[in-house]
Steps between C-alpha positions, in 0.01 A plus 500: 500500500831324542609211273752220547572218251651155552569216259404153617677215319298208634202402713748458786594869465130590533471288816823647640382855432179428688696347787724805532204736488317292761794546736464881464133520596408712800121493476259721311657440159272444202654328198290521184609224261437548130589264217379241256391151591803283582744788554579402862268703724415205725861378504609848609233493774623159618845657541361798691312273742814294562722808535259643757562197721172324428553131440226375272518261210141595417570832324297486182293747310161548674325519163170356623502625860642840396673558836743286703663609827839372615564565868849552635717775648320723246175373353486494122169539322525346151228614260441369147267704281535290183134395507369854554316603186327820614619768744175463698613150607788654696267661751363163611856385582545769765864570405506820706451293817839335443706819465684520833836619633534161674480293182626496142281470192613338179246539223531298179332653195494831689442691176135389538469692830715812476209727597447301822863511614622755753709779350824355639599164352791333322420374153705210362453422132647173378542456124625212286832573327574138401393143579632522858604865521297781653524874549389627841399866511425659836299821518468676837182699553526696823742553788471156666547316172792730409671413829429130433646530148812662649541196728459273196762696302746469788465121504745336259339310214565264333669283760 
């Protein structure tokens, strides 16, 4: 377990952080997003998609479809588990079919599916620290996510 903390002063910082992380993707990364409603999980994801070189103005939370795929140099699978009420519902989604070294998974409300995640993933917890301020806490779980977190640490932030 390896932790890294960042302070985000505005929604733009959240978007910028996502953009910078998107530019670091190599494929196979799993980002488990955790945080309250309205903390910026989807905004962060919008930044990741843009930073990965995928040009889409349609990045929104797939709350009702559960899974949205954005195709580009690296495909990004965006999962939203907000509407999951029971762990049994996760099996019908077929999450394990999306885990691939050729794509990246970003899972909102990942705390509802921790038992279904592979052992190696990067957890990002976003917490409110003020009306527009957030705390971003990264937690690497495994060798691939530790290497990914090292790349994140070596990327200057804030701009």
